[in-house]
N, C-alpha and C positions, 0 to 999 in steps of 0.2 A: 504493499500499500504506499503511495506517495505521501511524503510528509509535507504538511503545508508550510508555505513560506512564511517565516516569522523573522522578528528582528533577533540580533545575536544576544544570547544570554550567557550568564556565567554558571557553571556547574562546577561545585567543589573548587572554586578558585580558578578554573581553566575556562577558556571560551569554548563552547560547543559548536560544532560544525552544523550550520543550517543552510537551507537554500538561499536565504536572504544575504548571505555573506558576500556575494559578488555584487549585488546592488548596493550594499552599505559601504563596501570598499570604494566602489566607483564615486558615490557621493562624497565620502571622506576625500578622496583624491581630487575631486573638482574643487573642493574648498582649498585644499593645499596649493593647487596650481594657481587658483584665483589670488591667493594671498601672496604668492612668490612666482609671478609670471617670469618666463624666461630662464629661470634657475635650472642647472643641469644636476647639481648636487644639492640635495635637501636633507638637512639634520633631522634625526628622528625626534628631537624635541618639538620641532614644528609640527610634525604629524601628530605626536600625542597631544599637543595643545589644541589642534583642530578636532581630534577625537574627543577631547574633554568637553569641548562646546556641543558637539554633535550628541554625545550621551546625555548631557544635561538638557538639551533642547527636546530630544525625542524620548527622554525618560527610559534609556536603555539600562538594562540590569547587567552592566559589564564595567569592569574597570578600564579607563581610557588606554592604559598601557596594553591590555589584552586585545582590545579593539585595534590599536595600531599594529600589534604584532601579527594579528590574523590578516589585517588589510594588506600589509606590505607583501606578505607571502602569496596572497590572492592576486594582487596586482602583478607580482613577478610572474605568476602562472599565465596571467592574461597578456604578457609581453609589454606591459606598460613601463615597468622599471626594472632595474637590476640591483640585486643585493651585493654587498661587498664580499670578497673571498672569504671563505672559512675553511679552506682546504688543509691548512696547516695550524699547529697549535699557536704559533706567533701571529698568524693572520687572524685566527678566532679571538685572541686576546686583544689585538689592535682594533678590530672592527666591530666587535659585539659586546654588549652587556650580558655577562654570563650569570648575572644575579637573577635574570629572568629565565623562565623555563616555559618554552624554548628560549634560547638566547635572542635578544632583539638586536637588530644591526643599529649601529650608531648613526648611519646615513643610508640614503638610498640614491641612486643615479637614474635620472630619466633617460630612457632609451631614445636615441636620436631617430631611429627608424620609426619609432611610435609617434615621435612628434612630427615627422615628415608625412606619415600616413594621415594625420588629421586633416579633414577638409578645411579649407580656409577661403571661403567665398567672400573675400573682402571687397574687391573692386568689381568683380564680375557680377555679384548679386545687386539688384536694384532695391536697396534698402529704403525703408521708410525714412522720411527727412529726420525724424528724431533719433535715428540711429546712424547718421551719417559719420559720427565719430569712429565707427568701426572701420571705415575705409582707410583711415590712417594707421591702423594696427599693422606691425610687421608680421605678426602671426595671430590668428584669431583662435583663442582658447574656447573650448565648449561651444562650437558653432550651432549645435542643435538647440541650445538654449537661445541663442540670438535669433535663429531662424523662427522659433516658435513665438518669440516676443514680436518679430517684425510682422508675422502673419497675423497675430491678433491686432496689432496697431493698424494694419491696413483694413482688417475686417470690422473691428469693434472700438478701436481707440478713440473715436471722436463722437460716439454716440451712445455711450453706455453709463449707467449709474455708478456711484461709488459703492464699493462692497468691501467686505473684510479681506484681508490678505490671502487667507487660505482658501476662500471662495474664488478669488482671481487665479490663484495658483492652480486650482482644479480646472478652471476654464482653459487657461493657457497651456499647461503642461499635462493635464490628466493626472496629476498628483498633487494633493492638497498641500504637502509639505515641501515641494520643490522650490518654491519661492523663498522658503526660510533659508535655504542654502544659497540661492541665486543672489539674494540681497546682500550677501557678503562679498560678492565679486567686486573687482576694482571700479568698474564703471559706476556701480551704485554708491560706492564709498566717496567717489570724487564728485558725484552729483551729475554726471553725464546723463544718467537715466535715473528716474526716481519712482518710489511708489505712487506719489501723487500723479505721475504721468500715466501710470498704469491703473490709475483711478481706483486705488484701494487703500485701505488704512488698517492699522493694527487694531485688533480687538482687545481691549484691556482686560486683565483678569477681573471677573466679576465680583462685585461686593454683595454679601448676603444683606438684604434690607427689607424692612417693611414699611410701605408707603402709606401716607394718611393724607388723602386729597381734601378731607374736611378739616385740615389743621388750621388753627388760628394764626399760625406764624409761617415764616418762610425760613425756618431753622431746621437743620438736621442734626441729630444726636448720634455720635459714634460711642459705642460701648465696647470696651476691651474684651470682656469675657463672655462666654456663651450663656451661662445661667442668668447673668444679669441682663443680658441682651433679651433673652426670652421674657423675663419679667417686665422689662421696659416696654417690650412690644405690646404685652397685654394691657399694661397701664395706659399706653398711648392710644390704643385702639378705643378706649372709653374717653379719655380726656382730651385727645386731639391736641396735645401740647406741642408736638413736633411734626414737620412735614415728612420726615423719615427718621427711623431708627435703624442704624447701620451697624453690622457686627465687625468690630475691629480684628477679631480673631488674633489676639495677642499683639505681635509686631508685625502682622501682615498688612495692616491697613496702609502704611506709608507706601508700600510697593503696588498696591492697587488703587491708588487715589484717582487715577485717570477716570475710573468708572463713575466718579461723582457727576461727571457732565452728563452721563446717560441717564443716571437716576434723576438728575435735576430737570432733563427734558420731560420725563414722565410726571413728575410732581415737583413743581418749581420750588427751589430753596436757594438762598444766597449766602447763608452763614452755616458754618460747621462747628458745632460744640463738641468737646471730647471729654469723656469720663472714663477713668481707669482706676487701677489700684493705687493706694497711697503707699509707695515704696520707691526705691531707686530706679529699678527697671520700669515701673509704671510711668514715672515722670520722664524718663528717657524716651520712652516710646511716644508719650504726648508731644515732647519736643520735636521728635522726628515727624510726627503727624502734622504739627504746625508748619514745619518747613516744607513738607511736601504739598500741602494744600495751597499754601502762599505761592510756591513755585508753579503750581498748575495755573493759577490766576482764574479770576472770575468769582471767587469765594473769599469771605473773611473767615477768621479762625479764632476761637476762644475756648478756654477751658470752661466746662460746666461747673462754675464755682459754687452755685447752689447745691449742686449733687455732691461735690467734694466736701463741702462744709457739713452737710447732713451726715455724710458717712463719717466724717471726723467726730461728730457728736455722738453717734450711736454705736460706732465701731470699737471693738476692743483690741488694743495693740497686740499682736502675736508675732512669733517668728522673728526674722531678721530683716531689717530694712534694705540691706544690700547696698551695693555701691551706686551712686548716681553720678552721671557724666556732667560735664560742664553745662551743656545745653539744657539738661533737666533742672539743674540747680538755678540757672538763670531764669527759667520759666516759673519756678517756685517764687522767686524774688519778684518778678514782674507782676505776678498775680497776687502779692501780698499773702502767701500762704506758708510763711515761715513757721507757723505751728504745726505744720505737716512735714518738717524736714526730720532727718535721723535723729538729730539732737533733741528736738521737741518730743519726740516719741520714744526716747531713751534706746535708740537702735532697732526699734521693732517697726512692724508694718501693719497696715489695715487693709485687708482684701476687700474689694468692691462688694463682694457676695454679702458682707456684713450689713449692707443696706438692702434688706430683703423685700421681697415682692409686696407685703402690706404697706411698707414705709414708702416704697416707690409710688404705689397706688395713691397714697395720700398726698404725696409731693406733687405729682403730675395733676391731680384733681384740683389743687389750689392754684395752679396756673403759673404763668410766665414770671410773675413778680417774685415768687418764692423760688422758682428754679434758678433764677439769675442774681438774686440779691440776698440770699439766706446768709446770715452771719452768726 
């Protein structure tokens, strides 16, 4: 029975042979060549670095070094590159890292005949005007990519709506992840061709949120932890105190802040208030959230001081406050919350869960004044 094609996985620390090895090796090599055009000798560190990015982006369950090891041997078998000599003990010692099993070459050499075989329709092909920069190239890498983009520009490039990157990638290449690799090519990095020209945009990592279109305010509340998020959602469903309650998911919110714009399109808000733990890490996350929101633009940011003060009054200090970074300390000072620093709490912390559901219901029901001016 044929084995289905799947991505490379690690079994007992060693890469397993799967039918997708060849495709994955070619994708990896395309990235390496795009990063180092014209190079004949390429150090293995460059390939491992490209493998590290590829495994992270595709969520592959394999160590980058294992992926690189498998890929260079697959590419050797395909005639794309040559590995250094390992015929003698001295050559093996000089050319390979023997700490790996199997030993990994310290460099690879691009085979000249492979480069000469690659089609290069630079001047002969009637490129779309937006790709005329390709004519000036001495040798065109990955011509299949540019021919596919050229075909799309001629057929759809002037009359199509803006879509997500992977939707456009599926349309152009028949592979939803291909554009993830192609956007790392030289011409995308120099701005000769852009995602905007392909009329596509990155889809930000989504934020979990509960919207309230009946809200009395244009304010969104970000809540650090899931249990308090759930309680805040229930309280807000009755009180309509916030236009949206957003799950911060620990320190994930600053990385996903771009999705605020999508949420605001569905339920308008212009202010973002943040509520987290009273401890060093919690205030550091809040400071990172502030920087991310203000850098995004279009929104103001504030700590939910009313909720913090309510938590300070009802919460019992426990555990350890932990270290607070400079940004977190500055945030405390700016909002006059010195009674919540490590010294005031005798080195202890107050988790936001101490402000339990009944207290949140009461606070939300009393409205905006208590939420933002409680002292």
